[in-house]
C-alpha positions in Angstrom: 22.9 -26.4 20.2 25.1 -28.5 22.4 23.0 -28.0 25.5 19.2 -28.6 25.2 17.5 -25.7 26.9 13.8 -26.0 27.6 11.9 -22.8 28.4 9.3 -23.2 31.1 9.3 -27.0 30.5 7.6 -26.5 27.2 9.8 -24.9 24.5 13.0 -26.7 23.5 15.5 -24.5 21.8 17.1 -26.1 18.7 18.9 -23.6 16.5 19.9 -19.9 16.6 18.3 -18.2 13.6 19.5 -14.6 14.1 19.8 -11.6 16.4 18.9 -8.0 16.5 19.7 -5.0 18.7 17.5 -6.2 21.6 16.9 -9.9 21.2 18.1 -13.3 19.8 15.8 -15.5 17.8 15.8 -19.3 18.0 14.0 -22.1 16.2 12.4 -24.2 18.9 10.1 -27.2 19.4 6.8 -26.8 21.3 6.7 -30.0 23.4 3.0 -29.5 24.3 1.5 -28.9 20.8 4.3 -30.8 18.9 5.1 -28.0 16.5 8.0 -25.9 15.4 8.0 -22.3 16.6 10.3 -19.3 16.6 11.3 -17.8 20.0 12.6 -14.3 20.5 14.5 -13.9 23.8 15.4 -10.5 25.2 19.2 -10.1 25.6 20.5 -10.3 29.2 22.0 -6.8 29.1 18.5 -5.4 28.4 16.5 -7.7 30.6 17.2 -5.6 33.8 16.2 -2.4 32.1 12.5 -1.6 32.9 12.1 0.5 29.7 13.3 -2.3 27.4 11.2 -4.9 29.3 8.1 -2.8 28.9 8.8 -2.3 25.2 9.3 -6.0 24.8 5.9 -6.6 26.5 4.2 -4.1 24.2 5.6 -5.8 21.1 4.1 -9.1 22.3 0.7 -7.5 23.1 0.5 -5.5 19.9 1.4 -8.5 17.6 -0.8 -10.9 19.6 -3.9 -8.9 18.7 -3.2 -9.2 15.0 -4.3 -12.2 13.0 -3.5 -12.0 9.3 -1.8 -14.3 6.7 0.9 -11.6 6.0 1.7 -11.0 9.7 3.8 -13.5 11.8 1.4 -14.8 14.5 2.4 -14.5 18.2 1.5 -17.6 20.2 2.8 -17.0 23.7 4.8 -14.7 26.0 6.8 -15.7 29.1 9.7 -15.3 31.5 12.6 -17.7 31.8 15.7 -17.1 34.1 14.8 -13.4 34.3 14.7 -13.1 30.5 11.5 -12.3 28.7 10.7 -14.2 25.5 8.0 -14.2 22.8 6.8 -17.4 21.1 5.9 -16.8 17.4 4.9 -18.7 14.3 7.9 -20.2 12.6 8.3 -19.0 9.1 10.8 -21.0 6.9 12.4 -18.4 4.7 14.8 -15.5 4.4 14.4 -11.8 5.3 14.0 -9.5 2.4 17.2 -7.6 3.1 19.2 -10.8 2.7 17.5 -11.5 -0.6 18.3 -8.0 -1.8 22.0 -8.5 -1.0 21.9 -11.9 -2.8 20.3 -10.8 -6.1 20.8 -7.0 -6.2 17.2 -6.1 -7.2 13.9 -7.7 -8.1 12.1 -7.6 -11.4 9.0 -5.4 -11.6 6.4 -8.2 -11.3 8.2 -9.9 -8.3 8.6 -6.6 -6.5 5.0 -5.6 -6.9 3.7 -9.0 -5.8 5.8 -8.8 -2.5 4.9 -5.2 -1.8 1.2 -5.9 -2.3 1.5 -8.7 0.4 3.4 -6.3 2.7 0.6 -3.7 2.2 -2.0 -6.3 3.1 -0.3 -7.1 6.4 0.5 -3.5 7.3 -2.9 -2.3 6.1 -4.6 -4.8 8.5 -2.5 -3.4 11.3 -3.7 0.1 10.4 -7.3 -1.0 10.4 -6.6 -2.5 13.9 -5.4 0.9 15.1 -1.6 0.3 15.0 1.2 2.0 13.2 4.2 -0.3 12.7 6.8 2.6 12.8 9.7 0.4 11.7 9.1 -0.8 8.2 12.3 -2.1 6.6 13.3 -5.2 4.5 14.8 -6.8 7.6 11.3 -7.1 9.0 9.8 -8.9 6.0 10.2 -12.7 5.9 9.9 -14.3 2.4 9.2 -18.0 2.2 10.5 -20.2 -0.7 7.0 -20.0 -2.3 7.1 -16.2 -2.3 4.8 -15.6 0.7 5.7 -12.5 2.7 5.2 -12.1 6.5 5.7 -8.9 8.5 7.5 -9.2 11.8 8.7 -7.0 14.7 6.0 -4.7 16.1 8.5 -3.7 18.8 8.0 0.1 18.4 4.4 -0.1 17.1 2.2 2.8 18.2 -1.5 2.6 18.9 -3.3 5.4 16.9 -5.4 6.2 20.0 -2.3 7.2 21.9 -0.8 9.5 19.2 -1.3 13.2 19.4 -0.9 15.0 16.0 1.1 17.8 17.8 3.4 15.6 19.7 7.2 16.1 19.4 10.0 13.9 20.5 13.8 14.4 20.7 14.2 10.6 20.6 13.4 9.0 17.2 12.7 5.3 17.1 13.2 3.5 13.8 15.7 2.9 11.1 17.1 6.1 9.6 17.4 4.6 6.1 13.6 3.9 6.0 11.8 6.2 8.4 9.5 9.0 7.2 10.2 12.8 7.1 7.8 13.3 10.0 9.5 10.6 12.1 12.9 12.1 11.2 11.7 15.5 12.5 10.5 13.9 15.8 6.8 14.3 14.8 3.9 12.1 15.3 3.8 8.9 13.2 0.7 7.9 11.2 -0.3 5.2 8.8 1.1 7.5 6.1 4.5 7.2 7.8 4.4 3.4 7.2 3.4 4.0 3.6 6.5 6.2 3.1 8.7 3.4 4.6 7.0 0.9 2.3 7.9 3.3 -0.6 11.6 3.3 0.4 11.6 -0.5 0.5 9.8 -0.7 -2.9 12.4 1.7 -4.3 15.2 -0.4 -3.0 13.7 -3.6 -4.4 13.3 -2.2 -7.9 16.7 -0.3 -8.1 19.0 -2.2 -5.8 19.8 0.9 -3.8 18.2 3.3 -1.3 16.8 6.7 -2.4 19.0 8.4 0.3 22.4 7.4 1.6 24.6 9.3 4.1 27.4 8.6 6.5 25.4 9.6 9.6 21.9 9.2 10.9 21.5 13.0 11.3 22.3 13.5 7.6 20.0 10.7 6.6 17.2 12.4 8.6 17.9 15.7 6.9 17.7 14.1 3.4 14.4 12.4 4.2 13.0 15.8 5.4 14.4 18.0 2.6 15.8 16.2 -0.5 13.9 14.8 -3.4 14.5 11.2 -4.3 16.3 10.4 -7.6 14.2 9.0 -10.3 14.0 5.2 -9.9 14.1 4.9 -13.7 17.6 6.4 -13.7 18.8 3.2 -12.1 16.3 0.7 -13.6 14.8 1.8 -17.0 12.6 -1.3 -16.9 10.3 0.5 -14.4 7.2 1.7 -16.2 6.7 5.5 -16.0 3.3 5.1 -14.3 4.8 2.9 -11.6 7.5 5.5 -11.0 4.8 8.1 -10.5 3.3 5.8 -7.8 6.6 5.5 -6.1 7.3 9.2 -6.1 3.9 9.9 -4.7 4.5 7.5 -1.9 7.8 9.3 -1.2 6.2 12.7 -0.9 7.5 14.8 2.1 4.0 15.7 3.2 1.9 12.8 4.6 -1.3 14.2 3.0 0.3 13.9 -0.4 0.8 10.1 0.0 -1.7 7.3 0.1 -3.3 7.5 3.6 -2.9 3.8 4.5 -1.1 0.7 3.2 -4.4 -0.7 2.1 -4.8 2.2 -0.4 -1.3 1.7 -1.8 -1.9 -2.1 -2.1 -5.1 -1.4 -4.1 -3.4 1.1 -6.4 -0.6 -1.5 -7.1 -3.2 -4.2 -7.8 -5.0 -1.9 -10.2 -1.7 -1.1 -11.9 -1.0 -4.8 -12.3 -4.4 -5.4 -13.9 -4.0 -2.6 -16.3 -0.5 -3.6 -17.2 -1.7 -7.2 -17.9 -4.6 -5.9 -20.0 -2.2 -3.7 -22.0 0.5 -6.4 -22.4 -0.7 -7.9 -25.7 -0.6 -4.6 -27.6 1.7 -2.4 -25.6 5.5 -2.5 -25.9 6.0 -2.1 -22.2 5.5 -5.3 -20.2 5.6 -5.9 -16.4 8.1 -8.7 -16.9 11.8 -9.4 -16.5 14.0 -6.7 -18.0 15.3 -8.8 -20.8 11.8 -8.9 -22.4 11.4 -5.1 -22.2 11.3 -3.0 -25.3 12.6 0.5 -24.5 12.3 3.6 -26.5 15.4 5.8 -27.1 15.8 8.7 -24.5 14.5 11.3 -27.0 11.4 9.4 -27.9 7.9 10.3 -26.5 7.4 8.3 -23.3 4.8 5.6 -23.3 2.2 6.1 -20.6 0.2 3.2 -19.2 -3.4 4.0 -18.4 -4.1 6.0 -15.2 -4.5 4.0 -12.1 -7.9 4.7 -10.7 -8.3 4.3 -7.0 -11.9 3.3 -6.2 -13.9 5.0 -3.4 -11.1 7.0 -1.9 -11.3 10.7 -1.2 -11.0 13.8 -3.4 -7.2 13.4 -3.3 -5.5 13.0 -6.6 -3.9 9.6 -7.2 -0.7 11.0 -8.7 1.7 13.8 -8.1 1.9 14.4 -11.8 -1.2 14.6 -13.9 -2.0 11.6 -16.1 -4.4 11.6 -19.1 -8.0 11.3 -17.8 -9.9 8.1 -18.5 -11.8 8.1 -21.7 -15.5 9.1 -21.2 -18.1 7.8 -23.6 -21.1 10.0 -23.9 -24.3 8.4 -25.3 -26.1 11.1 -27.3 -29.8 10.9 -28.6 -30.1 9.8 -32.2 -29.7 12.7 -34.7 -32.7 13.6 -36.9 -32.6 13.9 -40.7 -32.4 17.4 -42.2 -35.4 16.8 -44.6 -38.8 18.5 -43.9 -41.4 16.1 -42.3 -44.4 16.9 -44.6 -46.6 14.1 -43.1 -46.3 15.6 -39.6 -47.2 19.1 -40.8 -50.1 17.8 -42.9 -51.6 16.0 -39.9 -51.2 19.1 -37.8 -53.0 21.3 -40.5 -55.9 18.8 -40.7 -56.3 18.9 -36.9 -56.3 22.7 -36.9 -59.0 22.8 -39.7 -61.1 20.3 -37.8 -60.9 22.2 -34.5 -61.5 25.5 -36.4 -64.5 24.1 -38.2 -66.2 23.1 -35.0 -66.3 26.7 -33.7 -69.0 28.0 -36.2 -71.0 24.8 -35.7 -71.2 25.3 -32.0 -72.0 29.0 -32.4 -75.0 28.1 -34.7 -76.2 25.5 -32.1 -76.2 28.0 -29.4 -78.1 30.5 -31.5 -80.8 28.0 -32.4 -81.3 27.0 -28.7 -81.5 30.5 -27.5 -83.5 32.0 -30.4 -86.7 34.0 -29.2 -90.0 32.2 -29.8 
């Protein structure tokens, strides 16, 4: 920047990093703590609007209460020249949407690793009583060493303020990624974030969105009514069991999905473990597509073992049934079919001994009680 601007005599702006609909983000230097930070400044045309100012404050408060390795940390909040700003952790890296544009799609193992990290951050927000409500690849920052950070809690909702019956004619969020219930103006829930994570995951693996349309209204209708195309149609390297997880996450009904991002993350970690365990003997590997051995379209599909979600509820893990896990029943040892003569002989001797004592005791009683 040609002119060095210092916010509140502390934060020296250095470079513009990007901009969104409401704010501009800069890299800056914290003169007090001698560290690099990122600063989001509310645009001037929104700064005089009380509703936008309040929303900006809510973002700062929501994110400031979250402390997690996969969530960008908020350090400070302030006002400079009648413009609100948020001071955040500086994350050197690129947003996930830019990476998708650069490479088209991710291989299976890379995509799973990044989504597991996203689930960890969003799951922590769910446990803290917040629904993000705007999950999209633009709000995921990826560092050069493949660490993922979640940003932008601008329209996050506190679970305590959400009524299950609420309806709204104004829908906040991104039409390409929001859930069917959000598209219908219904109440968001942690399962709404799970759906949006599923859309991002679908895009990472296929290089395309499950639904595309020229207008936001048509996109909303597709999210509410249309079934997503099979991810394996666009990327045959996706294992069938993983596709089933994705399609479950993209269910229209919130109750048919995983309830929180934590659950989805645990299912994907379990899938990873089973895929690695099966890798030495199975033809399907969770690895780059070039190492994949695919069966012809008419062949019997190869199923990876079922993903078992520990300590959840009675809900089924998949939309489609998978073979149940093998159950080993330990039976008592079988007996030989031959007749056990020794046992019967001992029983007969015991019977004779007991029977012989009866006449003896009768004789004793007679002697003792005989008349003199």
